[in-house]
C-alpha positions as CSV (number, residue, x, y, z in Angstrom):
1,X,0.0,0.0,0.0
2,X,1.7,2.8,-1.1
3,X,0.9,6.3,-1.6
4,X,0.2,7.4,-5.2
5,X,-0.1,10.9,-6.2
6,X,-2.5,10.0,-9.0
7,X,-4.8,8.2,-6.7
8,X,-4.5,11.2,-4.3
9,X,-5.3,13.7,-7.1
10,X,-8.2,11.4,-8.3
11,X,-9.6,11.1,-4.9
12,X,-9.5,14.9,-4.4
13,X,-11.1,15.4,-7.9
14,X,-13.7,12.8,-7.1
15,X,-14.4,14.5,-3.7
16,X,-14.6,17.9,-5.4
17,X,-17.0,16.6,-8.1
18,X,-19.0,14.9,-5.3
19,X,-19.0,18.1,-3.3
20,X,-20.1,20.1,-6.3
21,X,-22.9,17.7,-7.2
22,X,-24.0,17.7,-3.6
23,X,-23.9,21.5,-3.5
24,X,-26.0,21.7,-6.7
25,X,-28.4,18.9,-5.8
26,X,-28.6,18.7,-2.0
27,X,-27.2,21.8,-0.4
28,X,-29.3,24.4,-2.1
29,X,-32.6,22.5,-1.7
30,X,-31.8,21.8,2.0
31,X,-30.8,25.5,2.5
32,X,-34.0,26.5,0.7
33,X,-36.1,24.1,2.9
34,X,-34.4,25.4,6.0
35,X,-34.9,29.1,4.8
36,X,-38.6,28.3,4.1
37,X,-39.0,26.7,7.5
38,X,-37.3,29.7,9.1
39,X,-39.7,32.1,7.3
40,X,-42.7,29.9,8.3
41,X,-41.6,30.0,12.0
42,X,-41.0,33.8,11.7
43,X,-44.4,34.2,10.1
44,X,-46.1,32.1,12.7
45,X,-44.3,34.1,15.5
46,X,-45.5,37.3,13.9
47,X,-49.1,36.0,13.5
48,X,-49.0,34.9,17.1
49,X,-47.8,38.3,18.2
50,X,-50.5,40.0,16.1
51,X,-53.1,37.5,17.5
52,X,-51.9,38.3,21.1
53,X,-52.0,42.1,20.4
54,X,-55.5,41.7,18.9
55,X,-56.7,39.6,21.9
56,X,-55.3,42.2,24.3
57,X,-56.9,45.0,22.4
58,X,-60.2,43.1,22.3
59,X,-59.9,42.5,26.1
60,X,-59.2,46.2,26.7
61,X,-62.2,47.1,24.6
62,X,-64.3,44.6,26.4
63,X,-63.2,45.9,29.7
64,X,-63.9,49.5,28.6
65,X,-67.4,48.6,27.4
66,X,-68.1,46.6,30.6
67,X,-66.9,49.5,32.7
68,X,-69.1,51.9,30.7
69,X,-72.0,49.5,31.0
70,X,-71.6,49.3,34.8
71,X,-71.4,53.1,34.8
72,X,-74.5,53.4,32.8
73,X,-76.2,50.8,35.1
74,X,-75.3,52.8,38.2
75,X,-76.6,56.0,36.6
76,X,-79.9,54.3,35.7
77,X,-80.2,53.0,39.2
78,X,-79.5,56.5,40.6
79,X,-82.1,58.0,38.3
80,X,-84.6,55.4,39.3
81,X,-83.9,56.0,43.0
82,X,-84.5,59.8,42.3
83,X,-87.7,59.2,40.5
84,X,-88.9,56.7,43.2
85,X,-88.1,59.3,45.9
86,X,-89.8,62.0,43.9
87,X,-92.8,59.8,43.4
88,X,-92.8,58.9,47.1
89,X,-92.6,62.6,48.0
90,X,-95.5,63.4,45.6
91,X,-97.7,60.5,46.9
92,X,-97.1,61.6,50.6
93,X,-97.8,65.2,49.6
94,X,-101.0,64.2,47.8
95,X,-102.0,62.0,50.7
96,X,-101.4,64.8,53.1
97,X,-103.3,67.2,51.0
98,X,-106.2,64.8,50.7
99,X,-106.1,64.3,54.5
100,X,-106.1,68.0,55.1
101,X,-109.1,68.5,52.7
102,X,-111.0,65.6,54.4
103,X,-110.3,67.1,57.8
104,X,-111.3,70.6,56.7
105,X,-114.5,69.2,55.1
106,X,-115.2,67.3,58.3
107,X,-114.7,70.4,60.3
108,X,-117.1,72.4,58.1
109,X,-119.7,69.6,58.3
110,X,-119.4,69.6,62.1
111,X,-119.7,73.3,62.3
112,X,-122.8,73.3,60.0
113,X,-124.4,70.5,62.0
114,X,-123.5,72.3,65.3
115,X,-125.1,75.5,64.1
116,X,-128.1,73.6,62.9
117,X,-128.5,71.8,66.2
118,X,-128.1,75.1,68.1
119,X,-130.8,76.7,65.9
120,X,-133.1,73.7,66.5
121,X,-132.4,73.9,70.2
122,X,-133.2,77.5,70.3
123,X,-136.5,76.9,68.6
124,X,-137.3,74.2,70.9
125,X,-136.4,76.3,73.9
126,X,-138.4,79.2,72.5
127,X,-141.4,76.9,72.0
128,X,-141.1,75.5,75.5
129,X,-140.7,79.0,77.0
130,X,-143.7,80.2,75.3
131,X,-145.7,77.2,76.4
132,X,-144.5,77.6,79.9
133,X,-145.2,81.4,79.9
134,X,-148.7,80.7,78.5
135,X,-149.4,78.3,81.4
136,X,-148.0,80.7,83.9
137,X,-150.1,83.5,82.6
138,X,-153.0,81.3,82.5
139,X,-154.1,82.1,79.1
140,X,-153.8,80.4,75.8
141,X,-151.7,82.1,73.1
142,X,-152.8,82.3,69.5
143,X,-150.6,80.7,66.9
144,X,-149.5,84.2,65.7
145,X,-148.6,85.2,69.3
146,X,-146.8,82.0,69.8
147,X,-144.6,82.6,66.6
148,X,-144.0,86.2,67.5
149,X,-142.8,85.4,71.1
150,X,-140.6,82.5,69.8
151,X,-138.9,84.8,67.3
152,X,-138.3,87.4,69.9
153,X,-136.8,84.8,72.2
154,X,-134.5,83.5,69.6
155,X,-133.3,86.9,68.7
156,X,-132.6,87.7,72.4
157,X,-130.7,84.4,72.9
158,X,-128.7,84.9,69.7
159,X,-127.7,88.4,70.9
160,X,-126.6,87.1,74.2
161,X,-124.1,84.7,72.7
């Protein structure tokens, strides 16, 4: 086994031809596949970052709308409470007014009935007084005398009060 320069040069040429064939046939396609894979990974990472940003944006938007909806709900509740309080006050005021009117009407009715009872009582007393006076005097009074005396008595009793 000896060393032959021709074999050595043939081996080197064979290796260089093999390396060139591999370069043309295998290296470029492998590099292209690796580059395509790198691009796919890069695109996927960019898509994931965009999706994450969109999700974060949607979450912020959702939280903002939720906060606005809660604020609106609180405002609606406050308005409803104010309306309810106003209605309550109006109902209480109306009930108080109706109560006052009923009390005033009752007082007027009582006053009218009292005056009517007093007038009837005066007439009764006047009639009784005339009858007693007629019996004491021993004479019978005519209907006209009876009315005149009753009227005079009522006027005198009315002036006293």
